[in-house]
C-alpha positions as CSV (number, residue, x, y, z in Angstrom):
1,M,122.4,163.6,70.3
2,S,119.7,160.4,69.9
3,L,116.5,161.1,68.8
4,T,114.6,158.3,70.7
5,A,114.0,158.2,74.2
6,P,115.6,156.5,77.1
7,A,114.6,152.9,77.3
8,T,113.8,153.2,81.3
9,H,111.4,156.1,80.2
10,H,109.0,152.9,78.5
11,R,109.4,150.1,80.9
12,V,106.3,148.5,81.8
13,P,105.9,148.8,85.8
14,V,106.2,144.7,87.1
15,R,103.4,143.8,89.7
16,P,105.0,143.1,92.7
17,G,104.2,138.9,93.6
18,Q,102.9,138.4,90.4
19,P,105.6,136.0,89.3
20,R,105.7,134.2,93.0
21,T,101.5,133.6,92.6
22,A,102.3,132.4,89.3
23,S,104.5,129.8,90.9
24,R,102.6,129.3,93.8
25,M,99.9,128.1,91.9
26,W,101.5,126.0,89.3
27,T,103.6,123.8,92.3
28,S,100.3,123.5,94.4
29,R,98.3,122.2,91.1
30,L,100.7,120.1,90.5
31,I,100.9,118.4,94.0
32,G,97.8,118.3,94.1
33,G,97.3,116.3,90.6
34,L,100.1,114.0,92.0
35,F,98.4,113.0,94.9
36,L,95.4,112.6,92.7
37,A,97.4,110.7,90.5
38,G,99.1,108.2,92.8
39,F,95.3,107.3,93.9
40,V,94.7,106.3,90.9
41,V,97.5,104.5,89.4
42,Y,97.8,102.1,92.6
43,G,94.0,101.5,92.8
44,T,93.8,100.5,89.3
45,G,97.2,98.7,89.7
46,S,95.7,96.8,93.4
47,V,92.4,96.2,91.3
48,L,94.0,94.2,88.8
49,V,96.1,92.0,90.8
50,T,93.3,91.6,93.6
51,S,91.2,90.5,90.6
52,V,94.1,87.5,89.7
53,I,95.3,86.7,93.3
54,D,91.7,86.5,95.1
55,G,91.2,82.7,95.2
56,P,92.7,80.0,97.3
57,D,94.3,78.1,94.3
58,F,94.7,81.6,92.0
59,L,98.4,79.9,90.4
60,T,96.2,77.2,88.7
61,D,94.4,79.7,87.1
62,L,97.2,82.4,86.1
63,G,98.4,81.4,82.8
64,S,95.4,83.0,81.2
65,V,95.7,86.1,83.6
66,K,99.2,87.2,83.2
67,T,99.2,90.2,81.3
68,T,96.6,91.3,83.9
69,L,98.7,90.2,86.8
70,A,102.1,91.9,84.8
71,L,99.7,95.4,84.0
72,G,98.5,95.8,87.9
73,A,102.2,95.1,89.7
74,F,103.6,97.3,87.5
75,L,101.2,100.0,87.7
76,M,102.1,99.9,92.0
77,I,105.3,100.0,90.7
78,A,104.5,103.3,88.9
79,T,103.2,104.8,91.4
80,T,106.8,105.2,92.9
81,A,108.0,107.9,90.5
82,V,104.1,109.6,91.4
83,D,104.1,109.9,95.0
84,I,108.2,110.8,95.0
85,G,108.1,113.3,93.0
86,K,105.6,114.9,94.8
87,A,107.5,114.6,97.8
88,V,110.3,116.2,95.8
89,L,107.8,119.0,94.7
90,F,106.5,119.2,98.6
91,F,110.4,119.8,100.0
92,P,111.1,123.3,99.0
93,V,107.8,124.2,100.2
94,L,108.1,122.5,103.5
95,E,111.7,123.3,103.4
96,R,110.7,127.3,104.2
97,H,108.9,126.9,107.3
98,G,110.7,123.1,108.8
99,K,114.1,121.6,107.3
100,R,114.0,118.7,109.5
101,T,110.0,118.2,108.9
102,A,110.9,118.2,105.2
103,V,113.2,115.8,105.0
104,A,111.4,113.4,107.5
105,Y,108.8,113.7,105.1
106,L,110.7,112.8,102.2
107,A,112.5,110.5,103.7
108,T,109.2,108.4,104.6
109,M,108.1,108.9,101.6
110,I,111.0,107.4,100.0
111,F,111.1,104.3,102.2
112,E,107.5,103.6,101.9
113,M,107.4,103.6,97.8
114,A,111.1,101.3,98.6
115,L,108.7,98.6,100.1
116,M,106.0,98.9,98.0
117,T,108.5,98.3,94.6
118,V,109.8,95.2,97.0
119,G,106.4,94.0,97.1
120,A,105.0,94.2,94.0
121,L,108.2,92.7,92.4
122,A,107.4,89.6,95.0
123,L,104.0,89.8,93.1
124,L,105.8,90.0,89.5
125,L,107.4,86.4,90.4
126,L,104.2,84.7,90.2
127,V,104.7,84.7,86.5
128,P,107.9,82.1,86.5
129,L,106.0,80.6,89.2
130,A,102.8,79.3,87.8
131,D,105.8,78.5,84.6
132,Q,107.5,76.5,86.8
133,A,105.0,74.6,88.9
134,D,104.8,71.4,87.0
135,Q,108.6,71.4,88.1
136,V,108.7,71.8,91.8
137,G,105.1,70.3,92.1
138,H,101.6,71.8,92.3
139,G,101.6,72.2,96.5
140,V,105.3,73.6,96.8
141,A,104.3,76.2,93.9
142,Q,100.9,77.6,95.4
143,A,102.7,77.6,99.1
144,L,105.4,80.3,97.8
145,A,102.6,81.8,95.5
146,S,100.6,82.5,99.0
147,L,104.0,83.5,100.7
148,A,104.7,86.2,97.7
149,V,101.5,87.7,98.4
150,D,101.9,88.2,101.9
151,A,105.0,89.1,101.5
152,N,103.5,92.1,99.5
153,E,100.8,92.6,102.0
154,T,103.0,92.8,104.5
155,A,105.4,95.4,102.4
156,Y,102.9,97.5,101.7
157,Q,101.5,97.8,105.6
158,I,104.9,98.4,107.0
159,G,104.8,101.3,103.9
160,Q,102.0,102.5,104.8
161,L,102.9,102.9,108.4
162,S,105.7,104.5,107.6
163,L,103.6,106.9,105.1
164,A,101.3,108.0,108.4
165,F,103.9,108.3,110.5
166,G,105.9,111.2,108.1
167,C,102.4,112.5,107.5
168,L,102.2,113.4,111.1
169,F,104.9,115.7,111.0
170,L,103.4,116.9,107.4
171,C,100.2,118.0,108.9
172,A,101.9,118.9,112.2
173,L,103.8,121.7,109.8
174,L,100.6,122.5,107.6
175,H,98.8,123.6,110.5
176,R,101.5,125.5,112.1
177,S,102.4,127.1,108.8
178,G,99.4,127.8,107.4
179,L,99.9,127.0,104.3
180,V,97.0,125.1,103.9
181,P,93.5,125.8,106.1
182,R,93.9,125.0,109.9
183,W,90.9,122.6,110.1
184,L,92.1,120.6,107.0
185,A,96.1,120.1,108.4
186,G,93.9,118.7,112.0
187,W,91.4,117.1,110.2
188,G,95.0,114.8,108.3
189,F,96.9,114.7,111.6
190,V,93.8,112.8,113.2
191,G,93.3,111.2,109.8
192,Y,96.8,109.5,109.8
193,A,97.0,108.7,113.4
194,L,94.3,106.6,112.5
195,H,95.8,105.0,109.4
196,L,99.2,104.4,111.6
197,A,97.1,102.9,114.2
198,G,94.8,100.5,111.5
199,S,98.9,99.4,109.8
200,A,100.4,98.6,113.1
201,A,97.6,96.4,114.1
202,E,97.2,94.6,110.9
203,I,100.6,93.4,111.2
204,F,100.2,92.0,114.4
205,G,97.1,90.4,112.8
206,A,94.0,92.3,113.7
207,P,92.5,93.3,109.9
208,I,91.1,96.9,110.7
209,S,93.7,98.9,108.3
210,L,90.7,99.2,105.3
211,V,88.7,101.1,107.9
212,L,91.1,103.2,109.8
213,L,92.3,104.3,106.6
214,V,89.4,105.9,105.3
215,P,90.2,109.5,107.0
216,G,93.2,109.7,105.8
217,G,92.0,108.8,102.4
218,V,89.6,111.5,102.2
219,F,91.9,113.7,103.8
220,E,94.6,113.4,101.0
221,V,91.5,113.4,98.3
222,T,90.6,116.8,99.5
223,L,94.2,118.3,100.2
224,A,94.4,117.5,96.4
225,V,90.9,119.2,95.5
226,W,92.5,122.3,97.9
227,L,95.4,122.8,95.9
228,I,94.3,122.6,92.6
229,V,91.6,125.0,92.7
230,K,92.8,127.2,95.9
231,G,96.3,126.7,95.8
232,F,98.5,127.0,99.6
233,S,97.8,130.6,101.4
234,P,100.1,133.1,99.6
235,A,100.8,134.6,102.8
236,A,102.3,131.4,104.2
237,Y,103.7,130.1,100.8
238,D,105.2,134.0,100.4
239,A,106.8,133.8,104.3
240,P,110.4,134.1,104.6
241,G,112.2,130.9,105.9
242,V,112.1,130.1,109.1
243,A,116.0,130.1,110.1
244,G,117.7,127.2,111.9
245,G,115.4,124.9,110.7
246,D,111.7,123.9,112.4
247,A,110.5,126.7,114.5
């Protein structure tokens, strides 16, 4: 006969939902942190690049600021990893409430990042172009440089158009599921609708995107802070998946 009591008599009761709560906050804070990181990384890269190409004859002085341009472009490319990582982490959370929306959001994020990477690579072409300016002629080199800058701008606007389109469905799902407060999801829907309109207008020659992206940008910062501090709604996060795709 054993002198020790059965192990089952000494088990510590497990608190239901505790591991799930830890998972919810870890996921929420990581997604929120990536939202903020995307702003900081791309914003820093964009400022560095703009400081180099802000001028009608920027190619002439490019030799002394090649490092600044290269660093800025690489930071813009690095945003790809940040934003796709955010979308991948978001996917299982969204999928439980709408598989088609989750897939659409991930696909539009990948498409956006692909275009923005192409635009940043076009900017990197300015470095060898500056080195070859004497061989091809300054006028030709400057024209090609301006074309590279325009290619980056066009790729950016098309990417933002894709992002705004996908995020309309994201915000509709967030509103329907209650993963975040419905006022916040509604604000995001309006913000992305304006952002979509601004990007489309910019592509057709109306320079209004900078103004119209502000509500969507403020929404993303607010959403990031909310996720870091509050996290996704526990009831919605723990809700069983929706069978058969989007409700």
